[in-house]
C-alpha positions as CSV (number, residue, x, y, z in Angstrom):
1,X,0.0,0.0,0.0
2,X,1.3,3.4,-0.9
3,X,0.6,6.1,1.6
4,X,0.7,9.6,0.0
5,X,1.8,12.0,2.8
6,X,0.5,15.4,3.5
7,X,3.1,18.0,2.6
8,X,5.8,15.3,2.5
9,X,7.1,13.2,-0.4
10,X,6.8,9.4,-0.5
11,X,10.0,7.5,-0.7
12,X,11.1,6.8,-4.2
13,X,8.9,4.2,-5.8
14,X,10.2,2.2,-8.7
15,X,8.3,0.9,-11.7
16,X,10.2,-2.4,-11.9
17,X,7.5,-5.0,-12.9
18,X,8.3,-6.4,-16.3
19,X,5.0,-8.3,-16.8
20,X,5.6,-9.6,-20.4
21,X,9.3,-10.3,-20.6
22,X,9.1,-12.9,-23.4
23,X,7.5,-10.3,-25.9
24,X,8.8,-7.1,-24.4
25,X,12.1,-7.6,-22.5
26,X,13.4,-4.1,-22.5
27,X,13.2,-2.4,-19.1
28,X,13.8,1.3,-18.8
29,X,14.6,2.7,-15.4
30,X,11.5,4.5,-14.1
31,X,10.6,5.9,-10.6
32,X,8.3,8.4,-9.1
33,X,7.6,10.3,-5.8
34,X,4.2,11.6,-4.9
35,X,2.8,14.0,-2.3
36,X,-0.2,16.1,-1.8
37,X,-1.4,19.3,-0.1
38,X,-5.1,18.6,0.2
39,X,-6.4,20.2,-2.9
40,X,-3.7,18.9,-5.3
41,X,-1.5,15.8,-5.9
42,X,2.0,16.2,-7.2
43,X,3.9,13.4,-8.9
44,X,7.5,13.6,-10.0
45,X,8.5,10.9,-12.6
46,X,12.1,10.2,-13.5
47,X,13.0,8.1,-16.5
48,X,16.2,6.6,-18.1
49,X,15.6,4.9,-21.4
50,X,17.7,4.2,-24.5
51,X,15.7,6.4,-26.8
52,X,13.0,9.1,-26.3
53,X,10.1,10.3,-28.5
54,X,7.5,13.0,-28.0
55,X,5.6,13.8,-31.2
56,X,2.2,14.6,-29.8
57,X,1.8,18.2,-28.6
58,X,-2.1,18.6,-28.5
59,X,-3.7,18.0,-25.1
60,X,-6.4,15.4,-25.2
61,X,-4.8,13.4,-28.0
62,X,-3.3,9.9,-27.5
63,X,0.3,10.0,-26.2
64,X,0.9,6.2,-25.5
65,X,3.0,5.8,-28.7
66,X,5.5,8.4,-27.4
67,X,7.7,8.0,-24.3
68,X,4.9,8.0,-21.9
69,X,4.3,7.9,-18.1
70,X,0.9,7.1,-16.7
71,X,-1.1,7.3,-13.5
72,X,-4.5,5.5,-13.2
73,X,-6.6,6.1,-10.2
74,X,-10.0,4.8,-9.0
75,X,-10.6,7.5,-6.4
76,X,-13.6,6.0,-4.6
77,X,-13.7,2.3,-3.5
78,X,-17.5,2.3,-4.0
79,X,-17.3,3.5,-7.6
80,X,-15.9,1.3,-10.4
81,X,-14.8,4.4,-12.5
82,X,-11.2,5.4,-12.8
83,X,-9.2,8.1,-14.4
84,X,-6.2,7.5,-16.7
85,X,-3.7,10.3,-16.7
86,X,-1.1,9.9,-19.4
87,X,1.7,12.2,-20.3
88,X,4.5,12.1,-22.9
89,X,8.0,13.4,-22.3
90,X,7.1,17.0,-23.2
91,X,4.1,17.0,-20.8
92,X,1.2,16.5,-23.3
93,X,-1.7,15.1,-21.3
94,X,-4.4,12.6,-22.3
95,X,-7.1,12.1,-19.6
96,X,-10.3,10.1,-19.5
97,X,-12.9,8.8,-17.1
98,X,-14.0,5.2,-17.6
99,X,-14.7,1.7,-16.2
100,X,-12.6,0.0,-18.8
101,X,-10.8,0.3,-22.1
102,X,-13.8,0.8,-24.3
103,X,-16.0,3.4,-22.4
104,X,-13.9,6.5,-22.2
105,X,-15.3,9.9,-21.4
106,X,-12.6,12.3,-22.5
107,X,-11.7,15.2,-20.2
108,X,-13.0,18.6,-21.4
109,X,-10.5,21.2,-22.3
110,X,-11.0,23.2,-19.1
111,X,-10.1,20.1,-17.0
112,X,-7.0,19.4,-19.1
113,X,-5.9,23.0,-18.5
114,X,-6.1,22.4,-14.7
115,X,-3.3,19.8,-14.7
116,X,0.2,21.3,-15.0
117,X,3.3,19.7,-16.2
118,X,7.0,20.7,-16.0
119,X,9.0,18.5,-18.4
120,X,12.8,18.6,-18.3
121,X,13.0,18.1,-22.0
122,X,10.9,21.2,-22.8
123,X,7.6,21.4,-24.6
124,X,8.5,21.3,-28.3
125,X,7.7,18.0,-30.1
126,X,10.4,15.8,-31.5
127,X,10.8,12.4,-33.2
128,X,12.5,9.4,-31.6
129,X,16.2,10.0,-30.8
130,X,18.9,8.1,-28.8
131,X,19.0,9.2,-25.2
132,X,21.8,9.0,-22.7
133,X,20.7,10.4,-19.4
134,X,17.6,11.0,-17.3
135,X,14.4,13.0,-18.2
136,X,11.9,14.0,-15.6
137,X,8.3,15.2,-15.5
138,X,6.7,17.0,-12.6
139,X,2.9,17.1,-12.7
140,X,0.3,18.7,-10.4
141,X,-3.2,17.3,-10.4
142,X,-5.8,19.4,-8.6
143,X,-8.5,17.3,-6.9
144,X,-11.0,19.1,-9.1
145,X,-9.4,17.6,-12.2
146,X,-11.1,14.3,-11.2
147,X,-14.1,16.2,-12.5
148,X,-16.7,13.5,-12.4
149,X,-16.1,12.6,-8.7
150,X,-16.9,15.8,-6.9
151,X,-13.7,16.0,-5.1
152,X,-12.3,19.2,-3.5
153,X,-9.4,17.5,-1.6
154,X,-7.3,14.3,-1.5
155,X,-7.3,14.4,2.3
156,X,-8.1,11.0,3.8
157,X,-9.0,9.6,0.4
158,X,-8.9,5.8,0.2
159,X,-8.2,4.9,-3.5
160,X,-6.9,2.3,-5.8
161,X,-4.2,3.1,-8.4
162,X,-1.3,2.0,-10.6
163,X,1.6,3.7,-12.3
164,X,3.0,2.8,-15.8
165,X,5.6,3.6,-18.4
166,X,5.2,2.6,-22.0
167,X,6.4,3.6,-25.5
168,X,4.2,1.7,-28.0
169,X,5.6,3.6,-31.0
170,X,9.3,3.5,-30.2
171,X,11.8,1.3,-32.1
172,X,11.9,-0.9,-29.0
173,X,8.4,-0.9,-27.4
174,X,8.3,-1.4,-23.7
175,X,5.9,-1.8,-20.8
176,X,6.8,-1.5,-17.1
177,X,4.4,-1.1,-14.2
178,X,4.5,-0.3,-10.5
179,X,2.1,-3.0,-9.4
180,X,2.0,-6.3,-11.4
181,X,-0.5,-7.0,-14.1
182,X,-1.4,-10.6,-14.8
183,X,-2.6,-10.6,-18.4
184,X,-1.4,-12.5,-21.5
185,X,-0.4,-9.2,-23.3
186,X,0.1,-5.6,-22.3
187,X,-3.2,-4.1,-21.0
188,X,-3.1,-1.2,-18.5
189,X,-6.9,-0.8,-18.4
190,X,-7.3,-3.5,-15.8
191,X,-8.5,-2.0,-12.6
192,X,-8.6,-5.4,-10.9
193,X,-4.8,-5.0,-10.7
194,X,-4.9,-1.6,-9.0
195,X,-3.6,-1.5,-5.5
196,X,-4.5,0.6,-2.4
197,X,-3.3,4.2,-2.3
198,X,-4.2,6.0,0.9
199,X,-3.9,9.8,1.2
200,X,-3.0,11.2,4.7
């Protein structure tokens, strides 16, 4: 169980589950820390990978083919809906509210604008290129960005979540997760594999 502290960072959490090693053996180094201050959750991702790509620059468009980090959260235990927050390496956000892969309600523009991102690689799109080093992404998610859940604060919220890294469109596609997923092929839209995340 991840406890997201109030005003304090979690320890570094690693995305080190390689769930489909036979088909996708490449494992980039990915970690995150998370903390909240009541009305907003902050997550800092750090990534080391052999190449990086960030072609999508329009908020609301798919970013999973780029170098992409993701946070899926089911905020209320009595509600099957979850949100999938997905960012590429230049901070472009895709966000939807759903119960599974095939029933997405896309976030309206005003919600996308609430979520801020600070990418270490800047905000200009670029095609895949070799990469030797670490890139980071600092994102801030207001509670109100979970727009269908009526939240004003993360305080004392008992949720379920998972964190992911992917790069479907890279020369070497890869899929790593924080909590394991037991499926025959990569599928992040499986809330049955989310794990508890409690907010102090």
